[in-house]
N, C-alpha and C positions, 0 to 999 in steps of 0.2 A: 287702709293706707292713709298716711297723713297727706292732706292736700296742701300743696304750696300755693300761696296767694298769687293771683295773676300778675300783680305789680312786681313781685319778686322774681317770677319767671321771666318777665319782660326785661327786668334789670340784668339778670344773669345772661340772657340771650343777647342783649345788646352789648354787654361788657366783654363777654368771652367768645361768642360765636359769630355775631354779625360784623363786628369791627376788628376781627383778627387781621394781622398783617397779610399782605398779598401773597407773599411766599408760602406762609402757612395754609392759606386758603387753597392755594394750588396744590399743596401736598394732601390736604384733605379731599380734594376732588379726585386726585389720582388714587389715593388709598384712604377709603372711608374710616378705616380703623384709627387713623391719625386723629379723627374728630373727637374720639373718646378722651384723648389727653386734654383737650380743651374743656370737655364736659367735666373731667376730673378737677380741673382748676376751678371751674364754676362751683362744683360740689364743695370744695375746700372753703371757698369764699362764703358759700351758703352756711356751712357749719360754723365758721368763725363769726359772722356778722348778721346772719338772718334768723338765727334761733334765739329768741328772747328768753325762753325758759329751757335749760338744758335737761331738767328733770323730765320734761315731757317728751323731749327728743324731736327728731324730724324725720326725713326720709333718707335712705341710703342712696348710694350713687345710682343704682339701677332704678330706683323709684324716681329720682330727679330726672334721669335720662328719659324714662318713659313719659313723664309729664312735659318735659321740654320738647320732645319730638312730637307729642300729641298737640301741644299748643302751636309749634312752629314746624309743620310737616315739610317745609321746604329744605330743612336741614338734611333730610335723608333722601339720597338720590332714588329716582324711580326704579322699582324692581330690586331694591336692596332690602334684605332681611336684617334689620339692625340688631335684633336679638342674637342671631348667629354671629354677627360681627362683634357684638359685645362680649360673648363668650370667648371669641378668638382673641380679643384685646386683653381680657382678664388673664388668659393663659400667658400671653406675652408679658404683661405687667408683673405677673407672679414670678417670672424668671429674671426680673430685673435685678441687678446687683444693689446691695445696700451699703451705705457708709455710716459708721457710728463711731463713738468714742468710748474707751474705757478710762474714765476719769478717777484717778487715785488720789487720796487726800495726802496731806504733807507728812503723815506718820506711817504711810503704807499699811494702814489698817482697814480702810473703807473704800468703797467705790460708790459712784453715784448712779442710781437707777431711776427710771420713770415708769409711771403707770398710766395707761390710757384712760380716757374719760368713761369709756363704755366697757369696762372689763376689770378684772382683778389680776392681770398678768403684768409681770415686771420685765423691763427690757433695758438694754443699753440706749442712751439717747442717740437717735439717729433715724434714718429712713431711706427710702428708695432714691436712687439717682435719677436726676432729670436728663432730658435729651441733651447731648453735647456738654454735659457736666462731668468733671473729674470726681473721683471718689474723695479726694481731699476736700474739694469745694463742697461736695454733697454732705460730708460729715460736719463741716464747719457750719453750713447753712442750717442743717437739721438740729444740731445742738443749740444754735442761737434761738431757733424757733421754739424748741421744747423746754429749754432751761433759762434762756436769757443770757447765757454766757458766751462771750466773744473769745473763742480759743483758736481762731484761725492762725494767728502767729505762733501758737505754741505746738502746732502739729509738726511732727517729724515724719515726712512721707514714707521713710523706710521702717518706722517703728510701728508695726501693726500685727495683728493676728487675723488670719484668714480662716474661714470655715465654709464649706459647702454643705448646705442643708437643702434637701429637696431639689438638688441641681442648681440652686441659687448661691452666688457668691455673696458672703457676708464678711466685710472687712471692718475691723475695729482698730482704730488708731489709739495708741496708748499715751495718755496725758498724765504726767505725775506732778504731785506737789501742790494740788489746788487746796487752798484753806477751806475748812468746813464752814468757816464763817462768811463765805462768799454769798452775795445776794442771788437768789435764784427765783426767777419768775417766768413762766411760759410766755412766749411772744405771740401765741395764737390762742384763741378762745376754743373752748369746748373740745380740746384735743388731749391735754395733759391734766390728769386729776391730782397727781402728787408727784413730788420729786423728793427722793429720799436717799440719805446715806446709809448703806448697809455694810455691816461688818463682814469682811471677806471670809473670815473663818466660819461664819454662820451660813454661807451660801452653799447650795448643794453642788456636787460635782457630777452627780448622776441622778436619774429620776427615782431611785430607790433610797436616796439619802434622806434619813430622818432628821437631820440637823435643823432644817427650816421649821419642822413640826415642833421640835423641842424648844427652839430659841425664838422663833418668829411667829409661832402659831399660824403657819401657812403651809400649804401643800408644795412639794417639789415641783409639781406641774405648773405652778404659777411662775416658775422661773425657767421654763423650758427654753426660752430665747436666749437666756444667759448661760445655761449649763454647758453649751458647747465650747465656751471660752474659759470656763473657770479652772479646769485642770492645769492648762498651760499658764494661766495668769498667776496661779499660786506658785508654780515653779519659777516663773519669771520674777516675782517678788522676792522669793528666796534668794535668787541669784543677785538681784539688785542690792539686797540687804547685806549680801556677803561682800560687796565692794565692786562687782563687776559693772562696766559701763552698759548703757542700754542696749546697744547693738549686740554685744557679746552675751548679755543675759538673755536676749530674745532668742539667739541662736542656741544657746545651751538649753533653754526651756523647751524649745521645739525638738531639739535632738532627744531629750529625755522622753518626750511624748512619742516620738516616732520610733526610736530604737529600743528603749526599755519597755515601753507599753505597746508598741506597734499600732499606734492610733491611726485611723484612716482620715488624715487631715491634709490640707494643702501645704506643700513645703514652701517655706519662706526662702527667697533667693540667698539670704545671708548664710543659710546652713551650708550652702556649697562651698563656702570658704573655710569650713572647719572639717577636721577628720572625724571619722565616726567611731572613735574609741568609746567603749562602754563607760558610762558614768554611773557610779554607785549611788543609787537613790534610796538605799535602805534607811529606814527610820526605826529607832528603837522605841517601842511603845512605852508610855508612862501612864501613871494613874490619872484617869479622867477626872478633872476638877469639877466641882458642882457649878452649874450655870446659874446665873442671875437672870431669871425670865422676865424681870421688869424692863420695860423700855420706856424711854422718855420721848414724848412727841407732842407737837402742837396740834390742837384740835381745830384751830381756826386757820383758814388759808392766808389770813392776813398777819400771821406770826411766823417768826423764824427761830431757829435754834442756833446759839453760838456753840463753840467747841465743847464747853462744859455743860451744855444742855439747857442753859437758861434762856427764857424767852426774850427775844430781841426785836429788832426792827421788822417792818412789814415785809413779808416774802412768802411765796407758796412753797413751804418746805417743811418736812417733818423728818425725824431721824431715829434710827435704831442705835442706841448707845449701850448695848449689852457689855458686860464684862468680858474681856478677851478669853478665849478658850482654846485649848489645844485640840481642836476638833478632828485633826487628821490622825493624831496618835491614839492608840488604844483600840481602834476599830478592827484590827486584824488579828485579835488574840495576843497571846504573849510569846509571839515568835518574832524573830528579827527579819520580818518580811515587809517589803514596801507596800503601803496601802494602794499605790497606783497600780502595781501588778495584781494585787488581790481583786480589784474592781475592774480588771480588763473585760471580763465577759459582760459585766454591767454596762460598760462603755459602748459595746456593739449595740446593745439594746437601746441605749440613750440615743445613738445616732439614728436608728431606725424609727424611734419614737418621735424625734423632732421632724423627720422627713414625712411621717404620716400626718402629723398635725399641720405642717406647713403646706 
């Protein structure tokens, strides 16, 4: 295990545990599990500001907790098994709701995804809600931290997609029309490795979708945090491009998922305002065009890509600019059958897969 220097442990203890507000200290004394929220804040600070070489890495939260409690045993009340309490806290933290954003470009062709520093999985920018924080504020804060974008004033509190994965609520607010030339830069260190525009047509809608392998040279499992949102998102964009306003497009897209596909998803309140008449989601397959597997991307974290793919001003961003493909058509054979119905059984597997991983 990596040993954290004593001066850093002392700084973290003083900053986050010794001098916490009186009301929080009283909460920690009544419920020791509350202490781990302060240790978590200390670990975030440690990751952002105390690790000089990210390639070497540091300690995870359990390791930091172990070293802090060993260095300052007065933190732990007598007779308390802190490891059991840590497991209890982890279970609670794992069930905490998350707020994120589905950020769509101005042409409704791409969405913005982020990749963590210590992994190869892509996700929507967002994170877990803090105590006494709304999901709207959570999403705005997390997006600012992970991408540098201040989108708080662009959130419509009623335009979101909910998913329950592993018993945890994941809410993603939909933001439309962000220029791909926007400056992107993480607000925290050692948390976000890459911020990338992905073509929506290339992203998987289930874990057996081979589109990412063919176009992105990436496994579908690398997008398992995004997959639960993709089917409805594609339907939502179809509705928006047909001229429907955001609220109606959201309701129609959810109704298609729930009624035509019988998806096991959380119902948005706006759906209650519409009748449940069947909507024809049949798509006539067409010949699949050849894909251009080349992608344009900046190799340096200090370069950015403008909309046409040219290297521009400093920013931590790279983009996938594949030629658009009709990825949804042609996968169900030469029958007039909706691909969403065809993949119904796979959808059930997807949900279970996400629950197991999470």
